[in-house]
N, C-alpha and C positions, 0 to 999 in steps of 0.2 A: 480326432482332430477338432471336432466341433466343441466337445467338452473342454478341451485345452484352451481353445480360443475364447470361449465364453468366460471361463474362469479368469483368464488374464485381463480381458476387457472390463469385466465387472469389478475386479480389484482396482484397475486403473481409475475407473469412475468414482470409486470410493476414496481415491487418493492414496492407495497402498501400492507397494512395490513387491510383487511376488518373488520369492527366492526359489532356487532350484529344489531345495528340500521340501518346501511347502507344496510346490507343484507336483513333486513326486508322490507325496502322501495324499494330497487332496484330489488330484486328477488321475494319477495312475495307480492309486490304491496300494502304494508301498507301505509297509508297516513302520512302526516307530523306530526300528533299527535301521531304516534306510540310510545308506551312505552314498551320496552322489559321486564320490570319488571312485567307487567300485562299480556302481550300476549307472551307466550313462543314458538311461532311458529318456530323461528329460531333454538332454542336449540333442539326441538323435531325433526325437519327435519334433523338437523346435525347428531343426533344419528342414524336416519334411513340411512343417506348417508354413515356413517362409516360402518354400517352393510352391506350395499349393495356393497361397495368397497371391503370389506373383502371377501365376497362371490364370487365376480367377479374374484379376483386375485387367489382365491383358485382353481377355475376350468377353466372357459372359458378364463380368462386372465393369466393363469399360464405361458404362454410363452411370455408375453409382456416384452419388454426390459425396458420400463419406468413404474414405479409403482407410483401411486398417493395415499398418505395417508392424512387423515384429523385428526390431533392429538386432543385428548380430551381437551376441554376448549379453543379451538382456531378455527378460520375460515381461517387460513392460511395453505394451503396444503403444504406438504413436497413432493418434486419430487425426486425420487431416480432411479438410473440406476442399474438394476440387474447385478451382477457380471458375467463377461464372463470368462469361464475357460481358454480360449486361452490367453486372455489378462492378467489374473492372472499369467499364466505360463511365459508370456513375462516379466512381472514385476519382477518375481522371478529371472529371468536371465538377469536383466536389464543391458544394456551396458551404459557406461558413457563417455561423450565427452566434450572436451574444444575447443571452436572456438577461436583461438588466434587472436589478432588484425591484420587485413589485413594491409600490408605495403602500404603506400602511395608512389607510384613510379612516381608521376606526376612532382616532383621537385618543387612543390608549397606547402608550409606548410599550406596555406589557404584551401587546400583540405583535411586536416586531418579529418575534420568533416565528409567528404564524405566516406572515407575509414572506419572510426570508425562506422559511421552510417550503412554502408553496413554489417559490422561484426555483429553489434547488431541486425540488421534486420534478418540475417541468424540465429542467436541464437533464436530469436522469432519464426522463422519458425520451428526450430527443437524442441522447447519445446512442440509442438503439437504432437510429435511422441510418441505413446504409447510404453512403454518399453525402453525409452531412457532418461537417466539423463543428463541434459545439464548444464554445468557451467554457472552461470549468468554473465551478462556483467560486473558489477562492479568488480568481481573477475577476469574475463578473461582479463579485461583491464590492470590489474597489471602484466600480464605476457608478456607485450610488450618487445620485444627484447630477450626473453628467447629462447634458442635454444636446451636446454637439455630436450628432451621429456621424458626421463626416470625419471629425477628428478621431473618433473612436475607430472608424474604418481604417484610417491611415495609421493609427498607432498599433492596432492589433490585427490588421489584414482581415477585416470582417466584412462580409457582404450584406448581412441583415442584422437588425436588432429587434428584439421584442421588448415592448414596454407594457406596463400594466399597473393596476391598483387593486387593492383588496379592502373591502369593508365588511367587518363582522358585526352582526347584530344578535339579538336574542333568538337563537335557533336558526338564523339565516345568514347567507353570505352573498355578496355582490362582487363580481370580478369583471374588470374591463381589461382587454388585451389588444395590442396592435402589433402587426408585423410591418416593419419599415425597411425599405431599401436604403441602406446607410449611405450610399453614394449620391442618390438623387433626392432622398427625402420623401419619395413616393410611398403612400400607404398601400401595401399589398393586400392587407386583410385587417379587419377590425371587428370586434364583437364585444357585447356585454352580456353577462349572465347573472341572473338572480335565482338562487336555488336554496332549498333547505340545506342546512349544514350536513345532514346525513348523505347528501348527494355529492359531496366534495370529491370523492375518489373517482366517480364516473366523470365528473366535470373536468378533472385534470386530463383524463384520457381524451375527452372531447376537444379540449383546447389543443393538445398535442396533435391530434388527428387533423384538425382544421389547418394547422400550420403545415403539416406534412403534405396535405392535399394541395395547399396553395403552392408549395415548392415542387409539386409533382414527384415526390419521393415515396418510398414504401417503408413502413415500420418494419424493423428487423426483429424477429423472435416473437414470443408470446406477449400478451398484454400484461397488465399489472400483476406483480407478485407481492405487493405490499399488504398491509393489514386490511382486513375486511371491516373492522370495527373503527368507526370514525374517531372515537376517543383514543384508541390505540394509535391510530394514524397521527393524530395531533401530538401524542407523546413522542413518536418517532421523529417528527419534525423538530420538536423542541430538543430532543436528545442530540440530533445531528447539529443543530445550531449551537448547543452548549459545547459539544466536543470540538467544534471548529475554533473555539476560543483558546484552546490548548493551555489552560491552567489546571493545576491539580484539582482545585475546587470545582471548576466547570466540568472536568472529566468525571469526577465523582457524581455530580448532579446529572450528567448525561447518562451514566450507568443506571442511576435510580429511575430516570425516565424510561429507559429501555426495559428495565425489570418490570415496571408497572405495565408497559405495553404488552410484554410477554404474558403477564397475568391476565390481562383483558382479552388478548387474542393469541392463544397458544399455537395457532396455525400460521402465524406471520413469519416468513423467513427473513423479511427485512428487519424485524425487531430483534430476532436472534443474531443476525449478522451485525447489527449495530451494537448489541451488547458485547459480542465477541471483540469488536474493534475497541470499544470503550475499555474493556479489561486489558487488552494488549497495550493501549496507550497508558493506562494506569501503571502497568509494570515498567513502562519506559520513563514516565515523567515523575512518578511518586516514589521511586526507589523502594517499592514494596518487595518482599521475597518473591522471586519470579515463579517458582514451581507451582504453588497453589493458584496464583493468579492466571498463569498461562494455561494450566489444566482446565480451569473454568472457561477461559476463552475458547479452548479447543472444543469443549463440550457444546458450547453455543454455536460455534462455526459449523460443526458437524450436524447439529440439529437444523440449522438453516439450509444446509445442503440436502438433508433428508426431505425437507419440505419443498425445496425448489432447486433441482440440480442445474438449472440454467441461470442462477443468480451469480453474476460476476463478482459482486462484493464479497460473497461468502467464500468463493474460491481464493480471493486475495487474502482474506482474513486467515484462512487455514494455511495458505502458503507461508505467511509470515511466522506462524507457529512452527511449521515444519523447519523453517530456517533458524529462527532465533532460539528455539527451545529444544527441538529434536535433532537439528543438524542433518536433516534428511534432504540433501540438496537436489537429488534427482526428482523426488516427489514434488518438492516445492516448485521446481521448474515447470513440471507438467501443469500444476495448478495455476501458476502465473500465466502460462501460455494459453491455457483454456479460458481464463478470465478475459484476456485480451481478445481472444476469438469471439467470446460472447458479447463483449462490449469494447470495441476498439477505441472509443472515446473516453474511457475511464482513466483519467490522468493518474490516479493513485496507483493503479495496476502497473503502469509504465514506470512510475517513480520508484516504487518499492522493488519491482523486478530488477530495474537497472542498478539501484544503489545498494539494496540489501541482499541481493542474490548474485547478479553477474559481477559486480565490482568486488564482492568478497571473495570470488573465485579467480580474480585477476583477469577476467574477460573484458578488458578495457573498452575495446571498440564496440562490442555489443552493448555494454553498459552505457556508453556515451550516446549511442543511437536511441536507446530507450528513454534516457533523460532528455534528449533533444525533443523527442515526441511528446513527453510529458510537458516540457516547456512550451511547445507549440500549442498544446491544448489548454495550458494554464500559465500564460506568460507573466502574470502579475503575482504569482504565488511565491512568497518569501521562502517557504520550505523547499520548493523545487529549485529555486535559484541557489539556496544554500546547499542543496544536494549536488548540484553541478560543481560548486566550489569544493565540496568534500571529495568528489571524484578526482578533481584536479590535484588535490593534496595527496590522495592515495597514489596517484601516478608520479608523485614527486615534482609536479609542475607548480611550484609554490607561487610563482608570479601570476599565473592564470587564476589560481585559487584566491589570491588576495584581490585581484581585479573583480572576480565574481562576488566576493563578499562585500566589497565596497558598493557594488551595484545593489545588493540586498539592502544595505544600510541607507542608501539613498531612497529606497522604496519604503523601508520600515526602520527609522533611526533607532528605535528602542528594541529591535529584535534581538533578544538575548543570545540565541543560538549563533547568530552571525558574529557577535562580539567574542563569544567563546571560541569560535572557529578562528578568528583573527589571532587570538592569543596562542592557540595551538600551533598555528603556522609560524608565527614569530618565534616561538620556542624551538621549532624544528630548524629554523634559520639561525639560531643562536642569538636572536635579538631579545634577550630575556627581560630587560626592563620594559620594552614595548609590550611584551607578552603579559607581564603583570598588570600593566595599565589596561589592556584589553579585558583581562579577567575581572578587574574591578568594575568596568563598565557592564560586563555581563551580569555581575552580581547586583549592581544597582544599590538600592538602600536596604535590600533584604539580606537574609542570612544566606551564606554560600551553600550551594548544593554539594553533595558528596563528589560529584563530577568535577566541579570547580575547585573544591578543596584539594582533590588529587592532582589536578593540573597545576595549581599554585605550588603545592608541595614539591612536585617534580622540578619546577623552575627554581624554587629556593635552593633545592639540592644542587642543581646544575650551577647556580651562582656561588655555591660554597657557603650560603647562609644557613648553616645546619641547625641552629637554634630554632629559627622560624620554620624550617622544614619539619623538625621533630614535633613542634607544637601542632602543626597541621596533621601530622601523622597520628598523634595521640587522639585528636578529634575523630579521625577516620576509623581508628581502632574501636572507639566507643560506639560508633554507628554500625560497625561491621556485624554485630550480633543479630541485627534485625534487617539490615538493608544490604543491597549489593553496592560495594564501594570500590573505587579504583586504587586499592592499596598497592597493587603490583606496579603501577605507574609511579606512585610516590617513591617506592624503593628503587626504581630505575634511576630516578633523579639523584639519589644518594649513592649510586654505583653499587647497590647491594643486590646483585643479580640473583643469587641463590634465594634470597628472601622474596624477590619479585616472582621467581618461578614457584615458590611455595604458595604464594597467593593466587597465581594463575591456576595452579592445580586445584586449589580450594574453590576458585570460581567455576572451574569446569565441573567439579562435583555438584555444585549448586545450579548448574546450567544458567549462569549469568549471561546476559546479552552481549557483554564485551568480548566473549570468546570468539564470536563469529568474525571478528576483525583481525584475529591473530595472523592470518596468512598474508595480509597486505598492508596493515597500518605501519607507517614508518616509525612510530614510537617504539615498536618492538624490535627494531633492527638490531640493537645490541645483543639480543638473545638468539638471533638466527644462527643455526649451526650447532647450538647446544643440544645434546641428546634429549634432555628433558623437554625442551621446547619442541623438538621434532616429534616427540611422543604425543605432546598436546595437539599438534597439527594433525597427526594421524587420528587421534581420538575424535576430533571435530570433523573428520571427513575430508580434510584438504589433501591428504596424500593418497592418491589412488592410482 
């Protein structure tokens, strides 16, 4: 029993899902010819193990903080932390805080990444605090230059703000920071620090600890897991800053920063996790072949977890790979939930879990709750607002989706993803001319991405403008040898359903990201019920 339990728990911590065959051979020493259909040893012992766990936690283990359950029909244990009455009380009275972008006082705009990175790093520190809601960096960054704390409090339901400035000199750094009650304007804490640059990492911990002490809260989990090397740390800050700009060029530069950080500090889980995220973003934004890029991303996410099993960011990075590239929905869910347990204030975990996992499985209410929590943590983030609109579109609530997207464009008028979303919804509503206008705005003055070309091609086909549709289709075919392109959607617009299925099957062979939306996206509704489409759903793990 102990060997069985140990094997299953260790596999789960590695993000793996033990199968009956592997349990039989690895735990119960069955040979290579073992057939679970003939020999029920694993199922019998699993039933016994469940009974023993239930008996243990009923009496001798009644005070254990961590509870291990083995659900029926699965060999993947669920690890749960028993609720702590003191922690629950703290959450009920949770304080909320916004860390405003620290001012770069160095006189060199090239140091903006450093002051922004320091602000974001402090936010990351504070999200580990139980009983504290921390405004995420994308929203906090939009408060740059705002000096009306009470207006910020009313807009974002914030109790406290942290303001500060950073001045870098030759080998030294000076940081000032103040904690302010947003309602009264009262300074709760203020401090200035002058230290050698090599002490930056300890200084970040000291500032976070001072704030936590002032608010009479306790840091959750272990301290810093970031780079021990100051130069590597600075590269991670710069890499995070560049990735946040979400252009292909900035993502590539971000990857270069993280690669250099890894070379300087091979023991930094933060650097490996950042590199994993950068590669995943590159696969999404640059239309590169997904397989080699996602495999590199997986290698780096696993390395981050090897270095720090408690790093929430690494769990989320690996979860997205399990979803988008491996279609391993069960393992992805455990990774997402573990990340949220490790860092409940990590908005990206809530966002990606809700939109890229739960929504793809049609678990609408759960997805909506996770996205609502992501929005609560990061209410000014265009990508989270766009995610809520996308969820409404998947639920066929096109009116709500349009309303959400218009709210995004009020916040960020040039946000291309929102214009593209408007075009797709207008297309689903049969408002084809409005769809084309929205796609043109999404394109701007630049060359259309394969995604936009596919969407435009579909609309031209639906309008009966076949010459224009065929011209777009030719461009997509030229790109398809190197990039993942939405040729299936283009053929759907032309009513060529067999050709659309051909391209979807080809996309599944290449493990393209679009496959994960097959089960729920309305654009594929004309194919539902077709045997080839049903086979694709089964292949991607949707039919269970």
